[in-house]
C-alpha positions in Angstrom: -73.1 5.0 -31.8 -71.6 8.4 -33.5 -67.3 8.1 -33.7 -65.5 11.0 -32.5 -62.7 12.5 -34.2 -59.4 12.2 -32.8 -58.1 16.0 -31.3 -55.7 17.6 -33.1 -53.8 18.6 -30.2 -54.2 15.5 -28.6 -53.0 13.3 -31.7 -49.9 16.2 -31.7 -48.9 15.7 -27.7 -49.3 11.8 -28.5 -47.0 11.9 -31.5 -44.1 14.1 -29.2 -44.1 12.0 -26.1 -44.1 8.2 -27.5 -41.2 9.7 -29.9 -39.3 11.6 -27.0 -39.9 8.1 -25.5 -38.6 5.9 -28.4 -35.6 8.2 -29.3 -34.9 8.7 -25.8 -34.5 4.4 -25.6 -33.0 4.1 -29.2 -30.3 7.1 -27.9 -29.3 5.4 -25.1 -28.8 2.3 -26.8 -26.8 3.6 -29.7 -24.6 6.0 -27.2 -24.2 2.8 -23.9 -21.2 0.5 -24.5 -23.6 -1.9 -21.9 -25.9 -2.5 -24.9 -23.0 -3.5 -27.2 -21.3 -5.6 -24.7 -24.8 -7.1 -24.2 -24.7 -7.8 -27.9 -21.8 -9.0 -28.2 -22.1 -11.7 -25.4 -25.1 -13.0 -26.7 -23.3 -13.5 -30.0 -20.8 -16.0 -28.9 -23.3 -17.4 -26.4 -25.5 -18.7 -29.2 -23.1 -19.4 -31.6 -24.0 -17.6 -34.5 -20.4 -16.7 -35.4 -20.4 -19.4 -38.1 -23.7 -18.0 -39.3 -23.3 -13.9 -39.7 -20.3 -11.7 -38.6 -20.8 -9.3 -35.7 -20.6 -6.4 -37.7 -23.4 -7.7 -40.0 -25.5 -8.5 -37.8 -24.8 -5.0 -35.6 -26.2 -3.7 -39.4 -29.3 -5.9 -39.9 -29.5 -4.2 -36.2 -29.4 -0.9 -37.9 -31.8 -1.2 -40.7 -34.5 -3.6 -37.9 -34.6 -0.2 -35.9 -34.8 2.4 -38.2 -37.0 0.1 -39.7 -39.3 0.2 -37.1 -39.0 4.1 -36.4 -40.2 4.8 -39.8 -43.2 2.8 -40.2 -44.3 3.8 -36.6 -43.6 7.3 -37.5 -45.5 6.8 -41.0 -48.9 5.8 -38.8 -48.8 9.3 -38.4 -49.2 10.3 -41.9 -50.3 9.8 -45.1 -48.7 12.7 -47.2 -45.2 13.0 -48.8 -45.0 15.9 -46.8 -44.9 14.3 -43.8 -43.3 10.9 -45.2 -40.3 13.5 -46.2 -40.1 15.3 -42.9 -39.9 11.5 -40.6 -37.5 10.7 -43.2 -35.3 13.5 -42.8 -35.5 13.8 -39.2 -34.7 10.1 -38.8 -31.5 10.4 -41.1 -30.8 13.8 -38.6 -31.1 11.0 -36.1 -29.2 8.8 -37.4 -26.3 11.2 -38.7 -26.5 13.0 -35.2 -25.9 9.2 -32.9 -23.3 8.6 -35.1 -21.1 12.1 -34.9 -21.7 11.6 -30.9 -20.4 7.9 -31.1 -17.5 9.2 -32.6 -17.3 12.1 -30.5 -17.4 10.2 -27.4 -14.4 8.2 -27.4 -16.7 5.1 -26.9 -17.8 3.7 -30.4 -16.8 4.4 -33.1 -18.4 7.1 -36.1 -19.5 5.3 -39.2 -20.8 5.7 -42.3 -22.1 2.0 -43.6 -23.8 2.4 -40.1 -25.7 5.7 -41.5 -26.6 4.2 -45.2 -28.0 0.9 -43.1 -30.1 3.6 -41.1 -31.2 5.1 -44.5 -31.7 1.7 -45.9 -33.6 0.9 -42.6 -36.0 4.2 -43.1 -37.0 3.4 -46.7 -37.7 0.1 -45.5 -40.0 0.9 -43.2 -41.7 3.4 -45.6 -42.0 1.0 -47.7 -44.1 -1.5 -45.6 -46.2 1.6 -44.7 -47.3 2.2 -48.0 -47.5 -1.0 -49.0 -50.0 -1.1 -45.8 -51.8 1.4 -48.2 -55.0 3.2 -46.7 -56.1 2.7 -43.4 -59.6 1.7 -43.5 -62.8 3.7 -42.2 -65.1 2.4 -39.3 -68.5 1.6 -41.0 -71.5 2.2 -38.8 -73.1 -1.0 -38.4 -76.6 0.3 -37.8 -76.6 1.7 -41.4 -77.6 -0.3 -44.3 -76.6 0.2 -47.8 
């Protein structure tokens, strides 16, 4: 069976739609007050106050979210230019979220959060780079 190439327009549409959904979901999580209250309740309920501070837990959350975003979007490209575009886009998103949090009055602006975002982006790209080039599918009918 002959493998088919992915239509570039379909790949772009899938990237834009999935990116919009992910960014919308994370935007809600970072701009709404209710998820923060839920995390605080979970933190107290699990008795994590002796293990890690709530601020450190939120910092790890920033790293995890942006590492995940960078890894997901980083899989779509293997070029340095593509990675730089994704890096700058995610950094701009992190900056915008922090600015909007500061302007909203419900949440606060934090340089430490922006640093955690940048660290997360770097971690995500290191994960993608460590995975290496994707394997090409071999045709089992063809013998060497």
